C-alpha positions as a Markdown table, in Angstrom:
| # | Residue | x | y | z |
|---|---|---|---|---|
| 1 | Met | 84.6 | 87.5 | 80.5 |
| 2 | Thr | 82.3 | 89.2 | 78.0 |
| 3 | Arg | 84.6 | 92.3 | 78.3 |
| 4 | Ala | 87.7 | 90.2 | 77.5 |
| 5 | Arg | 86.0 | 88.8 | 74.5 |
| 6 | Ala | 84.9 | 92.3 | 73.4 |
| 7 | Ala | 88.5 | 93.5 | 73.8 |
| 8 | Ala | 89.8 | 90.6 | 71.7 |
| 9 | Glu | 87.2 | 91.2 | 69.0 |
| 10 | Ser | 87.9 | 94.9 | 68.8 |
| 11 | Gly | 91.4 | 94.1 | 67.6 |
| 12 | Arg | 92.9 | 95.9 | 70.6 |
| 13 | Gly | 95.7 | 93.7 | 71.8 |
| 14 | Thr | 97.0 | 90.4 | 70.7 |
| 15 | Pro | 94.8 | 87.2 | 70.9 |
| 16 | Gly | 97.2 | 85.9 | 73.6 |
| 17 | Thr | 96.5 | 88.9 | 75.8 |
| 18 | Trp | 92.8 | 88.0 | 76.1 |
| 19 | Ser | 92.9 | 84.2 | 75.8 |
| 20 | Gly | 94.5 | 84.2 | 79.3 |
| 21 | Cys | 91.4 | 85.8 | 80.7 |
| 22 | Ala | 89.2 | 83.2 | 79.0 |
| 23 | Arg | 91.4 | 80.4 | 80.4 |
| 24 | Arg | 91.1 | 81.8 | 83.9 |
| 25 | Arg | 87.3 | 81.9 | 83.8 |
| 26 | Pro | 86.7 | 78.4 | 85.4 |
| 27 | Arg | 88.9 | 79.3 | 88.3 |
| 28 | Thr | 87.3 | 82.7 | 88.6 |
| 29 | Asp | 83.9 | 81.1 | 88.8 |
| 30 | Arg | 85.1 | 78.6 | 91.5 |
| 31 | Arg | 86.6 | 81.4 | 93.6 |
| 32 | Ala | 83.5 | 83.7 | 93.3 |
| 33 | Ala | 82.2 | 82.6 | 96.7 |
| 34 | Asp | 85.4 | 83.7 | 98.3 |
| 35 | Trp | 85.0 | 87.2 | 96.9 |
| 36 | Arg | 81.6 | 87.8 | 98.2 |
| 37 | Ala | 81.7 | 90.1 | 101.2 |
| 38 | Pro | 78.8 | 89.5 | 103.6 |
| 39 | Arg | 77.1 | 92.7 | 102.6 |
| 40 | Gln | 73.9 | 93.7 | 100.9 |
| 41 | Pro | 74.0 | 95.7 | 97.7 |
| 42 | Ala | 74.5 | 99.4 | 98.3 |
| 43 | Val | 73.7 | 102.6 | 96.4 |
| 44 | Val | 77.0 | 103.3 | 94.7 |
| 45 | His | 78.3 | 106.3 | 92.7 |
| 46 | Gly | 78.9 | 104.1 | 89.7 |
| 47 | Asp | 81.7 | 106.2 | 88.1 |
| 48 | Leu | 83.9 | 107.1 | 91.0 |
| 49 | Trp | 87.3 | 108.2 | 89.8 |
| 50 | Ser | 89.4 | 111.2 | 90.9 |
| 51 | Gly | 87.8 | 113.5 | 88.3 |
| 52 | Asn | 84.4 | 113.0 | 90.0 |
| 53 | Val | 85.8 | 113.9 | 93.4 |
| 54 | Leu | 86.0 | 117.7 | 94.2 |
| 55 | Trp | 87.5 | 119.1 | 97.4 |
| 56 | Ser | 85.7 | 121.9 | 99.1 |
| 57 | Ala | 87.4 | 124.7 | 101.0 |
| 58 | Asp | 86.7 | 123.0 | 104.3 |
| 59 | Gly | 88.7 | 120.0 | 103.1 |
| 60 | Arg | 85.8 | 117.6 | 102.6 |
| 61 | Ala | 85.3 | 115.5 | 99.4 |
| 62 | Arg | 82.3 | 116.2 | 97.3 |
| 63 | Leu | 81.2 | 113.7 | 94.7 |
| 64 | Ile | 79.9 | 114.8 | 91.3 |
| 65 | Asp | 78.5 | 113.3 | 88.1 |
| 66 | Pro | 77.1 | 110.1 | 89.6 |
| 67 | Ala | 75.9 | 107.1 | 87.6 |
| 68 | Thr | 74.0 | 105.9 | 90.7 |
| 69 | Gln | 73.1 | 102.3 | 90.8 |
| 70 | Gly | 72.8 | 99.3 | 93.1 |
| 71 | Gly | 76.1 | 97.5 | 93.4 |
| 72 | His | 78.9 | 96.3 | 95.6 |
| 73 | Pro | 80.2 | 99.0 | 97.9 |
| 74 | Glu | 83.8 | 98.0 | 97.3 |
| 75 | Thr | 83.7 | 98.6 | 93.5 |
| 76 | Asp | 83.8 | 102.4 | 93.8 |
| 77 | Leu | 86.7 | 102.2 | 96.3 |
| 78 | Ala | 88.6 | 99.9 | 94.0 |
| 79 | Val | 88.2 | 102.2 | 91.0 |
| 80 | Leu | 89.5 | 105.1 | 93.1 |
| 81 | Glu | 92.6 | 103.0 | 93.8 |
| 82 | Leu | 93.0 | 102.0 | 90.2 |
| 83 | Phe | 93.2 | 105.5 | 88.8 |
| 84 | Gly | 94.5 | 107.3 | 91.8 |
| 85 | Cys | 92.9 | 110.0 | 93.8 |
| 86 | Pro | 94.3 | 112.8 | 96.0 |
| 87 | His | 94.0 | 112.0 | 99.6 |
| 88 | Leu | 93.1 | 108.4 | 98.8 |
| 89 | Glu | 94.3 | 107.0 | 102.1 |
| 90 | Arg | 92.2 | 109.6 | 104.0 |
| 91 | Leu | 89.0 | 108.6 | 102.0 |
| 92 | Leu | 89.6 | 104.9 | 102.5 |
| 93 | Ala | 90.2 | 105.4 | 106.3 |
| 94 | Ala | 87.0 | 107.5 | 106.6 |
| 95 | Tyr | 85.0 | 104.7 | 104.8 |
| 96 | Glu | 86.5 | 102.1 | 107.0 |
| 97 | Arg | 85.4 | 104.0 | 110.1 |
| 98 | Val | 81.8 | 104.2 | 108.9 |
| 99 | Arg | 81.5 | 100.8 | 107.2 |
| 100 | Pro | 84.4 | 98.4 | 107.8 |
| 101 | Leu | 85.1 | 95.9 | 105.0 |
| 102 | Pro | 87.3 | 93.2 | 106.4 |
| 103 | Gly | 89.5 | 91.6 | 103.7 |
| 104 | Arg | 88.7 | 94.3 | 101.2 |
| 105 | Ser | 92.3 | 94.7 | 100.0 |
| 106 | Gly | 92.3 | 91.1 | 98.7 |
| 107 | Arg | 89.2 | 91.7 | 96.6 |
| 108 | Val | 90.4 | 95.0 | 95.0 |
| 109 | Pro | 91.7 | 93.3 | 91.8 |
| 110 | Leu | 88.4 | 91.6 | 91.3 |
| 111 | His | 86.6 | 94.9 | 91.5 |
| 112 | Gln | 89.1 | 96.6 | 89.2 |
| 113 | Leu | 89.1 | 93.9 | 86.5 |
| 114 | Gln | 85.8 | 94.8 | 84.8 |
| 115 | His | 86.8 | 98.5 | 84.6 |
| 116 | Leu | 90.2 | 97.6 | 83.2 |
| 117 | Leu | 88.5 | 95.4 | 80.5 |
| 118 | Val | 86.2 | 98.2 | 79.6 |
| 119 | His | 89.2 | 100.5 | 79.2 |
| 120 | Ala | 90.9 | 97.9 | 77.0 |
| 121 | Val | 87.9 | 97.8 | 74.7 |
| 122 | Leu | 87.7 | 101.6 | 74.5 |
| 123 | Phe | 91.3 | 102.7 | 74.6 |
| 124 | Gly | 93.4 | 99.8 | 73.5 |
| 125 | Ser | 95.8 | 97.1 | 74.3 |
| 126 | Gly | 97.8 | 99.2 | 76.8 |
| 127 | Tyr | 95.4 | 97.9 | 79.4 |
| 128 | Gly | 96.0 | 94.2 | 78.5 |
| 129 | Ala | 98.9 | 93.6 | 80.9 |
| 130 | His | 96.9 | 95.4 | 83.7 |
| 131 | Cys | 93.9 | 93.1 | 83.0 |
| 132 | Gly | 96.1 | 90.0 | 83.2 |
| 133 | Ala | 97.7 | 91.2 | 86.4 |
| 134 | Ala | 94.3 | 91.9 | 88.0 |
| 135 | Ala | 93.0 | 88.5 | 86.9 |
| 136 | Arg | 96.0 | 86.7 | 88.4 |
| 137 | Ala | 95.8 | 88.7 | 91.6 |
| 138 | Ala | 92.1 | 88.0 | 91.9 |
| 139 | Leu | 92.9 | 84.3 | 91.6 |
| 140 | Gly | 95.6 | 84.6 | 94.2 |
| 141 | Arg | 98.4 | 84.0 | 91.8 |
| 142 | Ser | 100.3 | 87.2 | 92.5 |
| 143 | Ala | 101.1 | 88.8 | 95.8 |
| 144 | His | 101.3 | 92.3 | 94.4 |
| 145 | Val | 99.4 | 94.3 | 91.8 |
| 146 | Arg | 100.4 | 97.7 | 90.4 |
| 147 | Ser | 97.1 | 99.5 | 89.8 |
| 148 | Lys | 98.1 | 102.0 | 87.2 |
| 149 | Ala | 96.4 | 102.6 | 84.0 |
| 150 | Pro | 98.6 | 103.2 | 80.9 |
| 151 | Asn | 100.0 | 106.7 | 80.6 |
| 152 | Gly | 98.5 | 109.2 | 78.3 |
| 153 | Leu | 95.0 | 107.7 | 78.2 |
| 154 | Gly | 93.1 | 110.5 | 80.0 |
| 155 | Gly | 92.1 | 111.1 | 83.6 |
| 156 | Asp | 94.3 | 111.1 | 86.7 |
| 157 | Arg | 96.3 | 107.9 | 86.0 |
| 158 | Arg | 98.8 | 108.1 | 88.9 |
| 159 | Gly | 99.6 | 104.6 | 90.0 |
| 160 | Val | 98.6 | 103.4 | 93.4 |
| 161 | Glu | 100.2 | 100.3 | 94.7 |
| 162 | His | 98.5 | 97.9 | 97.0 |
| 163 | Asp | 99.0 | 94.4 | 98.3 |
| 164 | Ala | 96.5 | 91.9 | 96.8 |
């Protein structure tokens, strides 16, 4: 919720946009146990969006510009879904073959929320509705989230729809 507060204090968006996130915090805290996958932290890329995925001539993905850290393995995958990535379904299927993550699709909004809030602080209120949708979906209040960053704010922002 620190990111929601920072977005509100930056003057990006209306107070109502961010107060919804603050109101949801108690429910978010109660649901936290539901979101924990039975996994140990993993070494993650840390900044995995389509601009950091290069495709070699042999058709294999190569990751560049890492911000390597220990974290939840689902976060990198959720960010790829958030901003879109060529051959996304192929990447997700390959990951599932190596390291299955049962129930991952239901946790995607949770892993996207922090990144959406950071983008709201940096780039403006166009991300506010997406933050609210991700928070509602993470709390199980919406059956569908459209993971699409606002147009014109840089990067590969093609929307990827998924069931929450």
